[in-house]
Phi, psi and omega in degrees: 000336178279355179250096181299326181294322177292322179296320179296320180286328184272340182297315178299323179293323179292320179295318179295319180294318180295321178293324177296317178295322180295319178294324179293322178293321179295329180273010177079024180088357181277129177284137180295141179282170183291331182259025182299325183268000181283147179284156177273131178255146181233149174207159180244129177227150182276136177281147179280099179231150180249018182288147181238040182259015179080016180228154175231150179251131178238148179248128170270111185253133179242150181215126181162192180293158182301146181166196180237144181238136177260117183251134173230122183236145181225128171251142181304128179082004181237152176292155181292148179244128178239140180207148176251115186233156175286146178292133181107339180259138179286148178241120185272135178229124178258125184230150174286148180239155180293152177288332173198158179100183180246132183209159173273112189258343183204134172232138184216153174225155183215149176217152181253130180233155176272175183293337179270008176089001180276133182286121179269334182221128184297154180295146181224144179271129179277162178296127180294157181260118174253137184232136177246120181246121179282144177296147182289157183258119172226167182225155171237156192260321187261115188232136172282166181238162176291170180294334183223123175276165183220159178082178179234024174224160180132193182240010180251145180269120180263183176265004178269145178284149180166194180281114180205197182246335184273130183290133177259310179191170173240115185235169177290149181295133179234157177304132182104343177287145180280144183294330181289350179269001179293129176262103186289329178293315178295325178295316179293330183278324187257341180252096183292323181271001180057037180253358180226149175249147179238141182239156176266127176252135184236167174278149179279151171274132182227172181241157179262145173255120184242136179233125181256130179233126181255138173267106183258018181286331184225153172222094184273121175288163179286332177275123186295327181297332179287351175292337181236075191289133170263330175229175182295144183275138177301141183285343185275001181288159179265121181236176182293326180291324175296318178296324177296316178299316183293317179293320179295321177295322179299314181288321179298315179296324181292315180288320180293331181291342179251016173089009178276171180249136186232134174241169186217143176200174175237155188296328184288341181069023181286334181241157176290141184291155173271114185297152182290132178207172181240174176101167181293327179297324178297323178297317179293324177294319179296317179299319179294316178298319179296319181294330182274353177284128180238162180289132179216130182303141181284136177284161178297322178220116181292150179296327175204141179281151180294124179272154180233128177299151182297140177072024182265153167269119188256126172249130179244122181254116187200154170281351175057049177261002174216179188274345188298313178300319179295322180296315180293322180295321177295322180294317179292324178293321178293334178279358176105005179275156169269122189240133178228132178261143177240112181278120185243020174290125183290163173293123189277144180237144177071200180211167178293153184287325185250158176300323178294324177295319178295322177294321179297319179296318180296322179293320178297315180292326178293315178295322178298319179295322177296320179297315181291324176295323177295321177294320179295323178293332178272002178082020178261114182287142177226124180244158184258145173229120183241014179078216183291327183264089184281329183256136180288149176269183186294324185265009180252169183246119174275111189286345179210084182299142177086001180285135182289137173295166186301307184296319180292318180295319178293327178294328178290339179266005184271039175250182177298139180246164181281183178067030165082027175224158169270152174257065180268061186277158174071202182243147182289000000 
């Protein structure tokens, strides 16, 4: 005490020591760890599950010093979930996922609090989870063909002469004929003096060019109340755009499996078309393009109309609630293409909540019926695709009674067609 210089130097050390002991007493005698001041980090990762019930499980994982974390998660169309979990332990969240397409399936936020309820770390929003689900692959067997086949390879018999399997005629040998085509039995039978040779002429094998066009202007849910959303619509619902993706994948897989070439585009012409090609890789590219197509309102006048390669069989997938798909289908038919429409409006369930909503639904369905009746009067076939549930139940609404399903309708077109080709589509 008699040395002021020593007192000045020792006073800060005494204050630091006393504050350290006070903090140790407040923590119950536990010495603070080295990472006590580090922030808690959060991340979301998908759990490895093989369930096929339309749901996925995600884990909110935290890493940092011991404590408690307040988690709040929101899935589209579902109420928010709040939970208080210890830091370091994963928290599992099961959310519905779309049947096809890309959607935001989970949003979450987290904050760190102490045991006395005081917030130690301000709340932070985690990166949302976006999921892309490819449409499932199915096939149909009986397929129509375009009016004109192309190429000299494939599994379909064309009307052009070439190397094939179906007999066209037996003619006299001419310069340029291959020796292996000589029919010795026909020569012995028809050439008595053995001065002429006869050859077998066959039809060439050709391939079909198929072009798929999706109408992405609307995505009608199966529940009528979701047409007038008050809150966000669940992503797991079945809508017209999902049915279009599924039907387009079904036809693409069927044609590609027999060696044909398939291309893809959308009616609005907002994206460059996917050129027609064959093979398994083309199927995966088509599925990826279909999954990334989202509903976008149609402009009054598109920057460019969707083009169709010459000699293609055109499939148009649409709910047909406006005139634009019908107008394009008539134009392509007048240009010489074979055009088939696929109606993908789902079987409707329930009714609108308000009287004005019910009137709006009836007007949409009435206009849709007029559009489809006009296509039928012009000779353009339109078949329905409703997914797994092809027949309506008692409490559902069949928007077009008597419409042929997709597989049945395509089978009716699998006969000989005009303009010089056989419709030997699909596999026997």
